[in-house]
KOLZAVEX-519129 format. One record per residue (C-alpha): residue number from 0; residue in one letter; x, y, z. Coordinates in Angstrom, 3 decimals. Each point is the difference from the previous one (the first is absolute). Example, Ala and Ser with C-alpha at 12.3 -4.5 7.8 and 13.67 -1.06 7.14 Angstrom:
2
[0,"A",[12.300,-4.500,7.800]]
[1,"S",[1.370,3.440,-0.660]]
***
This chain:
291
[0,"X",[57.514,72.391,111.406]]
[1,"X",[3.005,-1.277,-1.926]]
[2,"X",[-0.999,2.056,-3.005]]
[3,"X",[-0.177,3.185,2.121]]
[4,"X",[3.473,-0.622,1.438]]
[5,"X",[1.412,-0.604,-3.463]]
[6,"X",[-1.470,3.244,-1.306]]
[7,"X",[1.318,1.965,2.991]]
[8,"X",[3.433,-1.560,-0.385]]
[9,"X",[0.028,0.909,-3.697]]
[10,"X",[-0.971,3.625,0.758]]
[11,"X",[2.804,0.319,2.576]]
[12,"X",[2.494,-1.478,-2.456]]
[13,"X",[-1.189,2.378,-2.732]]
[14,"X",[0.357,2.995,2.349]]
[15,"X",[3.575,-0.993,0.940]]
[16,"X",[0.936,-0.617,-3.622]]
[17,"X",[-1.432,3.351,-1.088]]
[18,"X",[1.920,1.787,2.772]]
[19,"X",[3.230,-1.729,-1.007]]
[20,"X",[-0.442,0.924,-3.656]]
[21,"X",[-0.710,3.607,0.926]]
[22,"X",[3.197,0.320,2.001]]
[23,"X",[1.933,-1.386,-2.937]]
[24,"X",[-0.733,2.968,-2.261]]
[25,"X",[0.500,2.970,2.286]]
[26,"X",[3.756,0.367,-0.196]]
[27,"X",[3.014,-1.668,1.510]]
[28,"X",[3.730,0.457,0.353]]
[29,"X",[1.403,2.804,-2.130]]
[30,"X",[-2.463,-0.453,-2.831]]
[31,"X",[-2.750,2.425,0.880]]
[32,"X",[-1.932,-1.658,-2.794]]
[33,"X",[-1.669,-2.901,1.730]]
[34,"X",[-0.159,-3.291,-1.887]]
[35,"X",[1.333,1.426,-3.257]]
[36,"X",[3.602,-0.070,1.103]]
[37,"X",[1.662,-1.521,-3.045]]
[38,"X",[2.026,2.196,-2.309]]
[39,"X",[0.849,-0.511,-3.653]]
[40,"X",[3.115,1.182,-1.804]]
[41,"X",[-0.299,0.158,-3.766]]
[42,"X",[3.120,0.929,-1.865]]
[43,"X",[1.953,-0.056,-3.225]]
[44,"X",[3.717,-0.511,-0.397]]
[45,"X",[0.413,2.446,-2.858]]
[46,"X",[3.680,-0.619,-0.718]]
[47,"X",[2.946,-2.028,1.190]]
[48,"X",[3.356,1.692,-0.498]]
[49,"X",[2.832,-2.508,-0.256]]
[50,"X",[-0.386,-3.745,0.505]]
[51,"X",[-1.928,-1.448,-2.975]]
[52,"X",[-2.444,2.910,-0.175]]
[53,"X",[-3.019,-2.297,0.367]]
[54,"X",[-3.036,1.327,1.907]]
[55,"X",[-1.762,-3.375,0.065]]
[56,"X",[0.495,-2.799,2.501]]
[57,"X",[1.250,2.246,2.805]]
[58,"X",[-1.036,-1.202,3.431]]
[59,"X",[-1.459,2.890,2.009]]
[60,"X",[-0.361,-0.626,3.741]]
[61,"X",[-1.083,1.858,3.122]]
[62,"X",[2.030,-0.666,3.141]]
[63,"X",[-0.783,0.967,3.578]]
[64,"X",[3.268,-0.549,1.808]]
[65,"X",[1.333,-3.275,-1.407]]
[66,"X",[-3.482,-1.346,-0.711]]
[67,"X",[-1.203,-0.107,-3.593]]
[68,"X",[-3.661,1.031,0.215]]
[69,"X",[-0.989,-0.336,-3.660]]
[70,"X",[1.497,-0.083,-3.485]]
[71,"X",[-0.794,-0.012,-3.713]]
[72,"X",[1.891,-0.260,-3.288]]
[73,"X",[-0.162,2.664,-2.667]]
[74,"X",[-1.680,-0.889,-3.291]]
[75,"X",[1.311,0.836,-3.463]]
[76,"X",[-0.983,3.659,0.483]]
[77,"X",[1.726,0.219,3.395]]
[78,"X",[-3.273,0.122,1.935]]
[79,"X",[-0.409,-1.518,3.459]]
[80,"X",[-2.606,-0.058,2.765]]
[81,"X",[0.439,-0.779,3.696]]
[82,"X",[-2.840,-0.140,2.551]]
[83,"X",[0.641,-0.490,3.722]]
[84,"X",[-0.916,1.306,3.454]]
[85,"X",[2.797,2.315,1.236]]
[86,"X",[1.246,-0.464,3.560]]
[87,"X",[2.918,2.421,-0.454]]
[88,"X",[-0.273,3.563,-1.317]]
[89,"X",[3.563,-0.149,-1.404]]
[90,"X",[0.349,-3.244,-1.977]]
[91,"X",[2.653,-0.759,-2.607]]
[92,"X",[-0.803,-0.592,-3.661]]
[93,"X",[2.455,-2.281,-1.808]]
[94,"X",[0.607,-0.573,-3.725]]
[95,"X",[1.808,-3.219,-0.915]]
[96,"X",[1.215,-0.570,-3.552]]
[97,"X",[2.281,-2.652,-1.493]]
[98,"X",[3.190,1.624,1.289]]
[99,"X",[-1.076,2.719,2.437]]
[100,"X",[-2.011,0.607,3.156]]
[101,"X",[-0.856,3.597,0.852]]
[102,"X",[-2.262,1.280,2.767]]
[103,"X",[-1.034,3.138,1.809]]
[104,"X",[-2.288,0.996,2.852]]
[105,"X",[-3.417,1.441,-0.760]]
[106,"X",[-2.864,1.325,2.125]]
[107,"X",[-3.266,-1.966,0.142]]
[108,"X",[-3.394,0.318,1.642]]
[109,"X",[-2.790,-2.524,0.358]]
[110,"X",[-3.011,0.379,-2.251]]
[111,"X",[1.807,1.693,-2.883]]
[112,"X",[0.317,-0.487,-3.751]]
[113,"X",[3.463,0.975,-1.157]]
[114,"X",[1.345,0.658,-3.478]]
[115,"X",[3.780,-0.409,0.088]]
[116,"X",[1.958,0.190,-3.262]]
[117,"X",[3.768,-0.131,-0.176]]
[118,"X",[3.231,-0.152,-1.966]]
[119,"X",[2.555,-2.520,1.233]]
[120,"X",[3.602,1.051,-0.458]]
[121,"X",[2.274,-2.978,0.664]]
[122,"X",[3.151,1.999,-0.779]]
[123,"X",[-0.295,2.846,2.538]]
[124,"X",[-1.789,-1.998,1.590]]
[125,"X",[-3.349,1.551,0.996]]
[126,"X",[-3.773,-0.192,-0.299]]
[127,"X",[-1.563,3.178,-1.381]]
[128,"X",[-3.723,0.473,0.598]]
[129,"X",[-1.620,1.782,-2.963]]
[130,"X",[-3.528,-0.089,1.442]]
[131,"X",[-1.163,-0.572,3.557]]
[132,"X",[-3.668,0.670,0.677]]
[133,"X",[-1.835,-1.140,3.129]]
[134,"X",[-3.798,-0.239,-0.135]]
[135,"X",[-0.862,-0.432,3.650]]
[136,"X",[-3.385,-1.167,1.259]]
[137,"X",[-1.460,2.400,2.543]]
[138,"X",[1.640,-0.147,3.425]]
[139,"X",[-2.058,-0.628,3.138]]
[140,"X",[2.171,-0.289,3.089]]
[141,"X",[-0.787,-0.444,3.685]]
[142,"X",[1.714,-1.119,3.180]]
[143,"X",[3.762,-0.123,-0.583]]
[144,"X",[-0.196,-0.638,-3.754]]
[145,"X",[2.571,1.755,-2.152]]
[146,"X",[0.679,0.477,-3.688]]
[147,"X",[3.430,1.225,-1.059]]
[148,"X",[1.053,0.672,-3.585]]
[149,"X",[3.285,1.711,-0.775]]
[150,"X",[1.274,0.503,-3.545]]
[151,"X",[0.234,3.261,-1.930]]
[152,"X",[0.282,-2.055,-3.205]]
[153,"X",[-3.651,-1.022,0.251]]
[154,"X",[-3.277,1.666,-0.912]]
[155,"X",[-2.476,-0.836,2.789]]
[156,"X",[-3.760,0.289,-0.497]]
[157,"X",[-3.236,-0.981,1.712]]
[158,"X",[-3.401,0.037,-1.707]]
[159,"X",[-2.577,0.030,2.782]]
[160,"X",[-2.923,-0.763,-2.350]]
[161,"X",[-2.272,2.092,2.225]]
[162,"X",[1.402,-1.266,3.326]]
[163,"X",[2.543,1.533,2.370]]
[164,"X",[3.445,-0.295,-1.568]]
[165,"X",[2.037,-0.102,3.229]]
[166,"X",[-1.470,-0.564,3.452]]
[167,"X",[2.233,-0.311,3.053]]
[168,"X",[-1.417,-0.385,3.505]]
[169,"X",[1.243,-1.403,3.284]]
[170,"X",[3.813,0.137,0.076]]
[171,"X",[0.377,-0.879,-3.659]]
[172,"X",[2.294,1.816,-2.404]]
[173,"X",[0.441,0.483,-3.733]]
[174,"X",[3.324,1.252,-1.351]]
[175,"X",[0.291,0.342,-3.783]]
[176,"X",[2.981,1.549,-1.748]]
[177,"X",[-0.099,-0.093,-3.804]]
[178,"X",[0.778,1.854,-3.195]]
[179,"X",[-3.614,1.211,-0.102]]
[180,"X",[-3.178,-0.875,1.929]]
[181,"X",[-3.633,0.125,-1.172]]
[182,"X",[-3.141,-0.678,2.023]]
[183,"X",[-2.993,0.229,-2.364]]
[184,"X",[-3.730,-0.808,0.034]]
[185,"X",[0.065,0.071,3.804]]
[186,"X",[-2.894,0.543,2.370]]
[187,"X",[2.564,1.432,2.432]]
[188,"X",[3.582,0.140,-1.195]]
[189,"X",[1.675,-0.457,3.381]]
[190,"X",[-1.903,-0.544,3.238]]
[191,"X",[1.689,-0.573,3.355]]
[192,"X",[-1.284,-0.439,3.539]]
[193,"X",[1.190,-0.994,3.473]]
[194,"X",[3.829,0.012,-0.387]]
[195,"X",[0.088,-0.906,-3.689]]
[196,"X",[2.776,1.508,-2.120]]
[197,"X",[0.357,0.501,-3.763]]
[198,"X",[3.125,1.384,-1.667]]
[199,"X",[0.138,0.512,-3.776]]
[200,"X",[3.218,1.260,-1.603]]
[201,"X",[0.836,0.345,-3.686]]
[202,"X",[2.752,1.334,-2.237]]
[203,"X",[-2.640,1.238,-2.433]]
[204,"X",[-3.758,0.611,0.231]]
[205,"X",[-2.389,-1.127,2.719]]
[206,"X",[-3.630,0.130,-1.083]]
[207,"X",[-2.968,-0.740,2.311]]
[208,"X",[-3.511,0.092,-1.509]]
[209,"X",[-2.969,-0.716,2.266]]
[210,"X",[-3.773,0.353,0.007]]
[211,"X",[-0.105,0.615,3.756]]
[212,"X",[2.940,1.422,1.990]]
[213,"X",[3.344,-0.196,-1.768]]
[214,"X",[1.759,-0.499,3.341]]
[215,"X",[-1.884,-0.528,3.259]]
[216,"X",[1.772,-0.446,3.340]]
[217,"X",[-1.605,-0.605,3.408]]
[218,"X",[0.974,-0.688,3.621]]
[219,"X",[3.809,-0.114,0.367]]
[220,"X",[0.754,-1.119,-3.541]]
[221,"X",[2.097,1.777,-2.614]]
[222,"X",[0.699,0.174,-3.720]]
[223,"X",[2.924,1.428,-1.943]]
[224,"X",[0.118,0.641,-3.758]]
[225,"X",[3.353,1.305,-1.130]]
[226,"X",[2.999,0.031,-2.295]]
[227,"X",[2.856,-2.453,0.538]]
[228,"X",[3.407,1.005,1.356]]
[229,"X",[1.260,0.469,-3.592]]
[230,"X",[-3.061,0.885,-2.098]]
[231,"X",[0.093,0.319,-3.782]]
[232,"X",[-3.165,1.968,-0.794]]
[233,"X",[-2.422,-0.467,2.857]]
[234,"X",[-3.476,1.576,-0.177]]
[235,"X",[-2.937,-0.869,2.263]]
[236,"X",[-3.687,0.123,-0.958]]
[237,"X",[-2.819,-0.867,2.430]]
[238,"X",[-3.582,0.240,-1.293]]
[239,"X",[-3.433,-0.694,1.485]]
[240,"X",[-3.037,0.255,-2.276]]
[241,"X",[-2.630,-0.070,2.795]]
[242,"X",[1.618,0.764,3.351]]
[243,"X",[3.331,1.427,1.212]]
[244,"X",[3.488,-0.242,-1.368]]
[245,"X",[1.311,-0.599,3.531]]
[246,"X",[-2.040,-0.485,3.177]]
[247,"X",[1.581,-0.428,3.433]]
[248,"X",[-1.517,-0.500,3.449]]
[249,"X",[0.926,-1.087,3.531]]
[250,"X",[3.763,0.239,0.548]]
[251,"X",[0.903,-1.155,-3.480]]
[252,"X",[2.329,1.688,-2.467]]
[253,"X",[0.703,0.309,-3.722]]
[254,"X",[3.183,1.238,-1.654]]
[255,"X",[0.193,0.820,-3.708]]
[256,"X",[3.528,0.855,-1.140]]
[257,"X",[0.576,0.318,-3.776]]
[258,"X",[3.171,0.847,-1.856]]
[259,"X",[-1.726,2.129,-2.657]]
[260,"X",[-3.734,0.540,-0.465]]
[261,"X",[-2.804,-1.062,2.291]]
[262,"X",[-3.763,0.433,-0.391]]
[263,"X",[-2.630,-1.152,2.488]]
[264,"X",[-3.593,0.247,-1.265]]
[265,"X",[-3.250,-0.717,1.810]]
[266,"X",[-3.639,0.199,-1.043]]
[267,"X",[-0.651,1.393,3.494]]
[268,"X",[3.344,1.055,1.500]]
[269,"X",[3.548,-0.546,-1.157]]
[270,"X",[0.981,-0.551,3.644]]
[271,"X",[-2.335,-0.469,2.974]]
[272,"X",[1.573,-0.217,3.471]]
[273,"X",[-1.799,-0.662,3.293]]
[274,"X",[0.885,-0.877,3.594]]
[275,"X",[3.723,0.054,0.790]]
[276,"X",[0.959,-1.316,-3.429]]
[277,"X",[2.276,1.700,-2.522]]
[278,"X",[0.651,0.132,-3.737]]
[279,"X",[3.273,1.432,-1.273]]
[280,"X",[-0.634,1.071,-3.605]]
[281,"X",[1.832,3.330,-0.016]]
[282,"X",[1.632,-0.480,-3.405]]
[283,"X",[-3.208,-1.118,-1.752]]
[284,"X",[-2.648,1.825,-1.998]]
[285,"X",[-3.379,-0.556,1.704]]
[286,"X",[-3.143,-0.094,-2.124]]
[287,"X",[-3.308,-0.131,1.899]]
[288,"X",[-3.383,-0.381,-1.643]]
[289,"X",[-1.795,1.525,2.981]]
[290,"X",[-2.893,-2.461,-0.309]]
***
């Protein structure tokens, strides 16, 4: 009898443990990426103007408020690497040399790999970013999750690797403003449901490449793909190789608002609208395969 009770107790414990582990990888906070919430900044201080001109030995730190979250020192080539779990989407990056401390605010998301190269001018003084590329893991949001990225200095890209690139359901929201935005190798580029909201804005190109629907909205959700307030050369391209460029249903809506050129291509339809939904693509060229 004791052996039976022990086995039953073990099975109950295993069930509880399995349930706990499952909830730990389905998304939390503003990450949308589950358990893979850490982000890594790799960078190179290419030049120091003024001071002693040395690119080595500079302490590079990330601050959220007055709290130093992580830091590293540059090597002889000026390279540094910082890995941490962001709690603030607008942290401060600080560069501390022998006789200077310079900092500026940047935009960060959880689950991203960032290349951030810079020139430090201690005379002006200023920090000049020469390369800022964000490789974001796919975003899966629910409930009241949110992801906000706002910097037109950055190139923002998501490689879905065959999965949905951005999924927002519940009351979640994704707001990305960047120099350019690319969603590639997606199953669906953007998919929203319930009251989910996705807003992509770029100074330059926005490119969405999907195997299934490029953008799919359902229920009362919405998605906007557009130029920024002061665009430089904004073009928008939305492509589906097997389904529709844009597909809307329920009471959902999609707005596509480019500065210059816009092409929406679908293996079946460029745009497919049903129910009380809407898709505003009046300035775009629509290419339907008719399949």
